[in-house]
C-alpha positions in Angstrom: 0.1 0.0 -0.1 3.0 2.2 0.8 4.5 1.6 -2.7 1.2 2.2 -4.6 0.7 5.9 -2.3 4.2 6.9 -3.1 3.7 6.0 -6.7 0.5 8.2 -6.8 2.4 11.1 -5.3 5.0 10.7 -7.4 2.6 11.0 -10.6 0.9 13.7 -9.3 3.9 15.7 -8.9 5.2 14.7 -12.2 1.7 16.1 -13.9 1.9 18.8 -11.8 5.4 19.9 -13.1 4.6 19.0 -16.8 3.7 22.1 -18.1 7.1 23.6 -17.5 9.0 20.5 -18.2 7.5 19.3 -21.8 5.6 22.4 -22.5 5.6 22.7 -26.6 5.8 26.4 -26.6 7.3 28.0 -23.5 6.5 31.6 -22.8 9.3 34.0 -23.3 10.8 34.9 -20.0 9.8 37.5 -18.0 12.4 40.4 -16.6 11.8 39.0 -13.4 13.0 35.8 -14.3 15.7 36.9 -16.3 18.9 37.9 -14.7 21.2 35.8 -12.9 19.4 32.5 -14.2 19.3 33.8 -17.6 23.1 34.7 -17.5 24.0 31.3 -16.0 22.0 29.4 -18.6 23.8 31.4 -21.5 27.2 30.8 -20.0 26.7 26.8 -19.3 25.6 26.5 -23.1 21.7 26.6 -22.6 21.0 29.8 -24.4 17.5 28.8 -25.6 16.3 27.2 -22.5 13.9 29.2 -20.7 15.1 30.7 -17.2 11.7 29.4 -15.5 12.9 25.7 -15.7 15.8 26.1 -13.5 13.3 26.7 -10.2 11.3 23.9 -11.5 14.6 21.8 -11.6 15.4 23.1 -8.1 12.0 22.3 -6.4 12.4 18.3 -8.0 16.1 17.8 -6.8 15.2 19.6 -3.2 12.0 17.2 -2.6 14.3 14.2 -4.0 17.1 15.0 -1.1 14.4 15.5 1.6 12.8 12.2 0.5 16.1 10.6 0.8 17.1 12.1 4.0 14.0 11.3 5.8 14.2 7.8 4.6 18.0 7.0 5.6 17.9 8.9 8.9 14.2 10.1 10.0 15.6 13.2 11.5 13.8 16.5 10.5 17.1 18.5 10.9 18.8 16.6 8.4 15.6 16.8 6.3 15.4 20.6 6.1 19.2 20.8 5.1 19.2 18.1 2.7 16.2 20.1 1.3 18.4 23.5 1.2 21.3 21.3 -0.3 19.1 19.6 -3.3 17.4 23.2 -4.1 20.8 24.5 -4.6 22.1 21.5 -7.0 20.6 23.2 -10.0 22.6 26.5 -9.9 25.8 24.8 -8.8 25.7 22.3 -11.3 25.2 25.2 -14.1 27.8 27.0 -12.6 30.4 24.2 -12.7 29.4 23.5 -16.3 30.0 27.2 -17.2 33.3 27.0 -15.6 34.4 23.8 -17.5 33.1 25.6 -21.0 35.3 28.3 -20.5 38.1 26.3 -19.7 37.5 24.4 -22.5 37.0 27.3 -24.9 39.8 29.5 -23.6 42.2 27.5 -25.9 40.3 27.7 -29.0 39.5 31.8 -29.4 42.8 32.0 -30.9 42.2 29.5 -33.6 38.8 31.2 -34.2 40.5 34.7 -34.8 43.2 33.2 -36.7 40.5 31.8 -39.0 38.8 34.9 -39.3 41.7 36.9 -40.4 42.9 34.3 -43.0 39.2 34.2 -44.6 39.1 38.1 -44.2 42.6 38.3 -46.1 41.5 35.9 -48.3 38.7 38.2 -49.6 35.8 36.5 -48.3 32.9 38.5 -47.1 32.8 38.8 -43.0 29.3 36.7 -42.6 30.6 34.3 -45.0 33.7 33.8 -43.1 31.7 33.5 -39.6 29.2 31.0 -41.2 32.3 28.9 -42.5 33.7 28.5 -39.0 31.0 25.8 -38.8 33.1 23.6 -41.0 36.6 25.0 -40.6 35.9 26.0 -36.8 37.1 24.3 -33.8 34.5 21.1 -33.1 33.1 22.6 -29.8 32.0 25.7 -31.2 30.8 24.7 -34.7 27.4 24.1 -33.6 26.8 27.7 -32.7 28.5 29.0 -35.9 26.1 26.5 -37.9 23.1 28.2 -36.1 24.6 31.5 -37.1 24.6 30.5 -40.7 21.2 28.9 -40.4 20.1 32.2 -39.0 21.8 34.5 -41.3 20.4 32.5 -44.4 16.6 32.9 -42.8 16.6 36.4 -42.2 20.0 38.0 -44.0 20.1 40.1 -41.1 24.1 39.8 -40.1 23.5 41.9 -36.7 20.4 39.5 -35.3 22.4 36.5 -36.6 25.4 37.8 -34.6 23.5 38.3 -31.4 22.2 35.0 -31.2 25.4 33.2 -31.3 26.6 35.5 -29.0 23.9 34.6 -26.4 24.7 30.6 -27.7 28.1 31.1 -26.6 27.8 32.7 -23.5 31.4 33.3 -23.2 33.3 36.8 -22.5 35.8 36.3 -25.1 33.2 35.3 -27.6 31.5 38.6 -26.8 34.3 40.5 -27.6 35.3 38.9 -30.9 31.4 38.9 -31.8 31.3 42.8 -31.0 34.3 43.4 -32.8 32.7 41.9 -36.0 29.9 43.7 -35.8 31.5 46.7 -35.7 33.7 46.0 -38.4 30.3 45.0 -40.1 28.7 48.4 -39.4 31.4 50.8 -39.9 34.1 49.3 -42.0 37.9 49.7 -41.6 40.8 48.0 -42.5 42.1 47.2 -38.8 40.0 44.3 -38.4 42.7 41.6 -38.8 45.0 43.6 -37.0 42.3 43.8 -34.0 41.7 39.9 -34.1 45.4 39.1 -34.0 45.9 41.1 -31.1 43.1 39.6 -29.4 44.0 36.0 -30.2 47.7 37.0 -28.9 45.9 38.2 -25.7 43.7 35.7 -25.3 46.5 33.0 -25.4 48.8 34.5 -23.4 45.8 34.6 -20.8 45.1 31.3 -21.4 48.8 30.0 -20.4 48.8 32.0 -17.7 45.6 30.9 -16.1 46.3 27.1 -17.0 49.7 27.2 -14.9 47.9 28.8 -11.9 44.9 26.6 -11.6 46.9 23.7 -12.0 49.1 25.1 -9.0 45.9 25.9 -6.9 43.6 23.0 -7.9 44.6 21.4 -4.4 42.5 24.2 -2.7 39.6 23.3 -4.5 39.8 19.3 -3.9 40.5 20.2 0.1 37.3 22.4 0.3 35.3 19.8 -1.2 36.6 17.2 1.0 36.6 19.0 3.9 33.0 20.0 3.6 31.7 16.4 2.4 33.5 14.3 4.7 32.0 15.3 7.9 28.3 15.2 6.6 29.1 11.7 5.3 30.2 10.4 8.8 27.2 12.2 10.5 25.0 10.3 7.9 26.3 7.1 8.9 25.7 7.6 12.9 22.2 8.9 12.0 21.3 5.5 10.5 21.5 3.7 13.9 19.1 4.4 16.6 21.3 5.8 19.2 22.8 8.1 16.6 19.1 9.3 15.5 18.3 9.9 19.0 21.3 11.8 20.1 21.0 14.2 16.9 17.2 14.3 17.3 17.8 16.0 20.7 17.9 19.8 21.2 21.5 19.9 21.8 22.1 17.5 18.9 19.8 19.7 16.5 22.1 22.9 17.5 25.3 20.7 16.9 24.0 19.9 13.2 22.9 23.7 12.6 26.0 24.9 14.0 28.2 22.5 12.0 25.9 23.6 8.6 26.9 27.0 9.2 30.7 26.4 9.7 30.8 24.3 6.9 29.3 26.9 4.5 31.5 29.6 5.8 34.6 27.4 5.4 33.8 26.1 2.2 33.4 29.5 0.8 36.4 30.9 2.3 38.0 28.1 0.7 36.9 28.8 -2.6 37.4 32.4 -2.4 41.0 32.0 -1.5 41.4 29.7 -4.4 39.4 31.3 -7.1 40.8 33.3 -10.0 38.8 36.5 -11.4 36.5 35.3 -14.2 36.5 37.7 -17.2 32.9 39.5 -16.9 30.6 39.4 -20.0 30.4 43.4 -20.7 28.6 42.8 -23.8 26.4 39.8 -22.6 
């Protein structure tokens, strides 16, 4: 009977969330929903995903984490903390994915600049040179430039296609390249190749420096994650035993768990801030 009720509850939750998860035509994001979520989705490579799906995903992960914590320990304080942690999973995953994408693309942008320079020097029109990156460009970026070519063929408007590919890339260096191309398209000039070569050199030097520093500071991130996760794994194992659950369910145990959660958050944030390099901002995003 419990299994039947659980299945009915899961089906009800799934049906309640279905308009946001599988709607054929989702409405355009409102300004209230835009902002940080929109920028996080763009940077993670989900430029065409509605921002309203992030709160829906956060609700789902929060409910799942709460259910697992309740079934494993039965302690309300751990259920509350698991719910908060579960609600943060989607945004944390988006930020992690955005960092990985930026790190992977950092070494590709100089090649993009060099390909554009070679195409322009060969006499190819600028729109065709950009669209040609869908074939000659780095494999990780070809899909975005293929979409640019499709948008350009459909509308014939370089500016709108460039803005869409900039949103799809969601990268600070990509923003600078696209804005340089837009300016060259609008006002003309003979310095485009020199600007692109200079940009390629600066991006290549920055990527080399960041790669060296990140390699030396990677232990800080690993120590922060290990230092936060290990005590809570031990706590979860202790709470599965009846005497442990009784101890952590008392007022003193609840105070200890809440205090430990606060200390873990502060220590983790401090360690991550000490080991974090300043990321380039999307001034043109």
